[in-house]
N, C-alpha and C positions, 0 to 999 in steps of 0.2 A: 150511970156507970161510966167512968173514964176509961179511955183506952191507953194501953202502954205507949210510952214515948215513942218507941220504935215504930209502932203501927201508925201513930199519928204523923210521924215524919214521912213514912212511906206514902201515906195518903196525900200529904201536902206536895210531896215531890211528884206524885203521879199527876195531880191536878195541874201543877205548873207546867209539867212536861207536855201534857196534852194541849194546854193552851199554846205552848211554844211551837208545837208542830202542826197545829190545826190551822186551816185557812182562816184569815180574818173576814168578818162579815163585811158586806159592801159598804155599810155605813161607817165602818171604823175609819178613824184618821189614818192617813198613810204613815208608815214608818220609814225611816231612813235606812236604806239598804247600804251594805258594805260597798257597793259599786259607786256610791255617792262620796266616799271618804277620800280624803287626801292621804295618800300612801307614801311611804319612803321607797323610792326606787332601788335603793341599796339593800332593802330588806323585803324582797318579794315573799308573800306568804307561801306561794306555791311555785315550785320549780323542779323539774326533773333534772337531777345532777348525778352524773355517773362517770365512770371510766370503763373502758373496755379492758377486760382481764383475758388476755389471749393465751390459749394452750397450745396452738399449733406450733410446732418446732420449739416448744417450751419458751416462747417469747417473754411471757410474764409469770404464769403459774401452771403447773409446777416447774421448778428449775430442773435442768439436767443434773445438777449437783445432787438434788434431792433423791434422784433415782438410785444413787449408790451410797446414800447415807446409812449409817449403821441401823437407824430405825427410820426407814423410808416414810412409813405412814405418819409418824409423829412429825417428821421434818416437813412433809407437805401440808399437814394441818397447821403447823406453826407458821409457814409461809403464807397461807391463806389468811390466817387470823391477822398477820401483819398487813395485808391488803385491806381488810376490814377496818383495822385501826386507822389507816391512812384516810379511808372513805369517811369515817366518823369525824376525824380531825378536820376535814375539809367541808364538813356539813353536807356531804353527798346525801341523796335520798334513795339511790338504787346502785346495784352492781349488775353488770352485764358480763357473764362468765361463759366462755367457750366450752361447751360440753359435748359437741359432736363436730369436731374439726375436720375429720376426713372419713366420713361414712363409717365412724366408730362410735364408741360411747364411753362417757364417764359415769355410767351406772350399769348394773347388770341387765343388759339388754337381751331379750329373747330373739332379736332380730339381727344384731350386729355385734362385731368382736369388741372387746375391751381396747381402749385406745392406747397405742404405743407411747403416748406422751406422759403416761402414768409411770410405767416401769422401765421404758426403753425397749420393750419387746412387744411386737405386735400380737395382740390377742391374749396376753398374759393377764390372769386374774391378779388385781392388785392386793386382794385380801381385805378389802373394805368397800364401802359404798360411797364414793366421793361425793356424788350429786346430793345424797341425803345430808351429808355433812355441810356442804356448800350452802344449801338452802337454810338448814336449821340455824347455822351461826349468822347468816345474814339477817334472818328474821329476829334472832335475839337482840339485834341492834336496831331493829325496825327499819332495815333497808329492803327495798323491794329486790326480788331476785329474778333477773330475766336470763333464760337459758338460751344461749347463743348457739345456733346450729347452722351448718353449711349444707344445703341440700344435695348438691351434686359433686362436690369434690371428693375423690376416693383416695388419692395418694399425694405425697410430696416428693419433689426431685431427690432429696437426700434420704428418703425412706424407701418405699417400694418402687418409686419411679413409675415406669410403664410396665414393670414385670409383674403380671398377675400371680406368678408362683411365689413372690415375695410377700404377698398379702397374708394376713393371718389365716391359719388353716381352715377356720370355719367361716371365713368371709363369704357373704353371699355372691360376690363376683366370681368366685371359683366355680360356683354351680351355674352362674349365668354370665359367662365371659362376653356374651353378645350384648350386654347391657352397657358396656363401657367403650370409650374411645380414648386412644392416646393422643395427647396434644401438648405442645407441638410434636411433630414427628422427627426423630433424629436431630434434636436441637436442644440446646441448654434449657433447663426449666420443664423438661418433659414430665408429665404426670397422667394419671387416669382420671377421667370424668365420667360420671353417669351420663348417658345420653338422654337429654330432656324430651326428645321427640318420641320416646317409647312409652306408650301408655302404662305398661307394667312397671317401668321404672318410676314414673311420676306417683303411681299408687303405692309402691313399696316405700319410697323415701318418706311419704307422709305417714305411713303406718309406723315406720321406725321412730320418727320424731314424735308422733302422738303418744307413743309409749310413755315417754317422760311426762307429757302433760297429764295423762291419766293417772299415773302412779306417784306423782311427786307434786308437792305444794308449790309449784312455780307461779310467779306473778305475771310472767310474760314469756313469750317465745320471740326470738330475734334472729332474723337473717341479715347477713351483710351484703356485699355487692357481687358475690360469686354466683352467677347463673350460668349462661353459656361462658366459656373462658375468654378472657381478654385476648385479642389478636396478638400472635407472636410469630416471628420468623416468616412473615408474608404467607402464611398458610391459612386455608379455610378449615373449619371443623368438618370432618369427613362424615357428613350425615345424609348424603344424596340418596342412599338406599333406604334410609329411615324416612325421609321426605316422600319417597315413591310409595312407600308401604302405608304411611300414616298421615297423609296430608290433609285429610278432613275437608277436601275440596279447595284448599289453598292452591293457588297457581304460583305465588311468590314466596320462595323459601324464607326470606327475611321476615315477612308478615306471619308465616307459619311458626317460626322460631319465637317471635314475640308472643304469639297465642299460646304457645307450650308454657311459657313462663307465666303468662296471665292466668292460665288454667291452674297452675301450681299455686299462685298466690290466692286466687279466689277460692279454690277447693280447700286449701289448707286453712285459711282464716275461717271459713265457715265450719270446718271440722273441729277447730279448737274450740269455737263457741258451742258446738253440740256437746263436746266432752265437758267443758267447764265454761259457762257463759262469762265469768268474770276474768279469765286469762286474757291478757292483752297480746296482740300480735303486731310486731313492728318490724320494719326493714330499714337498713342503712345502706342506701344505694350510693353509687358514684354521684358526685355533686352536680353534674350537668345532665339534664334530660336531652334538650336539643339546643342548638344554637339558633338564634333567631334568623340567621342567614339560610338556614335549612328549613325553618318552620316559623312562621309569623307569631306562633304561641311560645317560642323558645326564648331563652335568656340572652342577654347581651354579652355573649361570650364567644370564644373562638377555640374551644378545646374539644377533646373527644366527647362523644355523645353516648350515654348509656342506651339509648333507644336503638342506636345502630351497631355499637360494637359488642355489647353483651346481651342484646335483645331484651332489654329491661325497659318496659314502658311505664316508668315510674309515676308520671303525671296521671295516667290512666288509673293506677291503683288507688291514688288519692281521690280522684274525682268519683270513682265507683264505690268508695268506702269499703274496700276489701281489706284494709288494714286499720289499725287504731292509732298508730303513730309512725311517722317517717323521720329518719335521721340522715338527711343528705350529708355526704362527706364533703364539706366545703373546706377543703384543705389548702386554701390559697390565701394570701395576704390581702389586706385592704390596699387597693390601688394596683394589684397584679394585673397586667394588661390583658392577658389571655383569659383569665377567669377571676374576676375581682369579687372579693368577699362582699363588698358593699353593693355590688349589683346582684349577686346571687341571692343574698338574704331577702331582699324585697320581692324577687321573682318567686321564691318558694313561699313566701308569706301570702302572696297572692294566690298561689295554687291551693293552699289549704283553706283560704277564706271561704266561708260558707259550707264547710264540710265538717264532719265529726272527727277528722283526722288531726292529731296534734302534731306540731312541728318542733322537733329538737334538732339541734345542730351538731354534726360531727366535727370536732375540733382537732387540729393537727399539732398536738404538743410535741410530737416527734420531730417537727421541722424547726423548733426553736433552736437558734444558734447552730443549725446543721443543715442549711439549705442554700442553694445557689441564689435564691432570692433574698437579697440582703435585708429586706423588711423584717425578716425573722431574727436579725441580730438585735433588734429593739426589744428589750425586756417587756415593754408595754404592748407589744403587738397583740398578744392573747387577750389581755384585759380590755383592750380596744374592741376587739371582736364581741366580747360579752356586752360591752356598753353599746355598741351599735345595734346589736340584735334586740335590745330592750324596746326600741321604737316599732317593733314589727310583731307579728303573731308567733313569736318564738316562745315556747313553753319550757325550754330547757337546753342543756348542753351535755355532750358526751365526749370524753377526751381519750384520744388514742396516743399511746395505751398506758397501762398502769406504771410500767417502768419509767416511762417519760414523765408522768406526773410526779412520781417520787423523786426523779433526778433533779427536778427544780432548776433546770438550767437557766442561767442569768438571773435566777431568783424569780422567774416569771410565774411559777406556781404560787409562791408566796404573795405576789402582787395581785394576781386575779382573785386569789382566795380572800384576801383582805378586803378588796373593793367589791366583791360580788357574792362571796360565800361566807361572810362574816357571821350570819345568823342561821340558825336551823331553818328548815322549810318543810312543808308538805308536799306530797307528790300531787300534780294537778289531777282534778277529778275528770272522769270521762262520763258525761251525763247520758250517753247513749247506751251505757252498759247498766245492767239491772241493779237497783238499790232500793232501800226502804228508809224512812226516816228513823233517826236514832234518838234514844232517851239520853239526857245529859247525865254524867256521872254525879254522885253525891259524895262529897269529901267527908270522910268519917273521922279523920284525925290529922292533925298537923303538929308535929313535935320538933323540938330542937335539941341537938346534942351540945356537948361542951365547946366544940369548935365553931358552932354557929350554924352548921348544916341543918336544913330542914327536911324532914321526911313527911311526905304526904301519902295518905292512904284514902282509897275511895271505893265505892260500890256502884255497880252499873245496874240500875233497875230495869226490869222487863227486857233483859238482854236477849234478843231474838224471839221474843214472845209476841204472838198476834201479828199486828201490822208493823211491828218495830224491827229494825235491822239488828244484826249482831255486831258488837264491837270487836274489832281486832287489835287496836292500839288506842293510845290517848295522847293528847297534846297538853302541854303544861305551859301556862302564861304566868308571868310574874310582873307585878307593878310595885314600884317604891311607895312606901307609905300606906295609909288606909285610902282605898280607892273603889269606887263603884264603876266598873268598866262598862262601856257601851259597845255596839257592834263595830264602830270605827276603830276602837282600841285593839280589835282582833283582826282588822283588815289587812294588816301586813305582819311581818315577823319581828317587829321591833321588840315585842314583849315575849315572844315565843322562846322558851329556854330549852325545850326538848320534847321529844316524843318517845313513848315506851310501850312495849307489849307486855304490860304488867298492870296490876292494880295498885301500884305504889311507885313513888319517884323520890330520889334523894337529890335535893338541890345543894350540891357541895359548893357552889360558888356564893351561896348566901353569906352576907357579912355579919359577923356578931353585932348584936345591938341595933341592927337596921330593921325597921318595921317593913313588912311586905304585905301584899295582897295577891293571893293565887287564884287562878281559875283553871279548871280542867274541863276539856271537852272529849267526847269519844269520837273515834274514827273507825269507819268500816274497812274491809280489806281493800276497797277502791278509794279510800281516803276522803269519802263524804264525811262531813263534820256535823256533830250534833249541836244543838243550841248550847250556849255556855251554861255551866253549872253555876250554883250560888257562889259568890267569891268568898274566899276564906282568908281573914286577916291573920297574920302571924307577927307576934312581937319578938 
């Protein structure tokens, strides 16, 4: 009795797939791994590429103009989709969007008020759930969504400033005015900060931020460099009484402050993994940990030190593995005397070496053609940054900020995009996070329309069944002519034409009359890739 073709195909696929993911016997001849392949440095297969989309004081999104638009919600949605269009055009792999800029929320939080940057009014319900929309639309384009949050900043100078009575009526600070400090006092730039030394504050801000992790499909949570406030007006942060009450045996206040931030980072990172083990936790600190004149482990720089000025022991966070990725803001040019990009990249590369923490670099697009350092007048300065970083343990770049990327001053965005982001890419994997082997997809059809576009459709066998992982998206590779690809053909992004969160893909760039061979692989939510599926030729 013969089996139906579909059953026979499924059995064959299962057999080949099991062979693909099973370990080879000891007597088997070694196979060439992708790490042995010669790859194109201009087409890295994996790279974290993103821009920061800032909401604080409406820097990037949403604009202040949108707050008074006839249909505010539609205007803000359209603005955000425009940023995603830009991210796709530049072959970015993620977006980092600020959703808790000043102890407020871009989602209906049970803990904190609605952000004023949505409506222009502190605490006003915007009439929709922005965070749900932000995530859904990013995922439709297979971009990772990292929720950017500021743990301790409560207000901005042109908002509530230091006046608690100007905060939203339901703001928790109104019930706990002892939780905040004004800084600086009676000086420009004054604002409110949660006091990091109060244990209840540390617990509360974690609870508020974890609400978004638990309720929304975020891929990562992201802090920037605001911990203790940057020194201003020659004033110290007024926490002597807090130190006396909660010093935990510390006798040096500077060490105690650093430990307060260490506790936040360690506790929050562990809490994220308890809630959702796959969600990444990353921080973008000031680019200098310490200068080597102050500490032999420091960098060959002479600038401000995060260890001292904002109590951020960034090197320790990496060495202890409390975070999944770090994005130092190396906002200086190559050759800048006080803080040379070409000296800081190797230093940070050495810091992450031997750890599970990935290194991405924060890039200062905002300085292009607008800085006293004349190196930024060279339209190639930024592309030179990305080229320099290729020789070190750098797994990606994040650009500050979205409006500057779009501005394309001096044509610099066009230059670095053409030279470094010309091909799509996959997000780097994090092997320390949980994952299972994936089955490869089975292409079920490949059709051409009259204009030559090719539509591929596939099926994912045993998706999330038994020992196999669940596919979140798929990578599509294309080769000219009839071709039987090997592992090296997939080792870089030369043949990668796109990724998609669907079981089909339309190759609109296919040329009429040109023969192609397509290969589709499955990706889980952490971008681990299946073996390649059977190649599919198309005439």
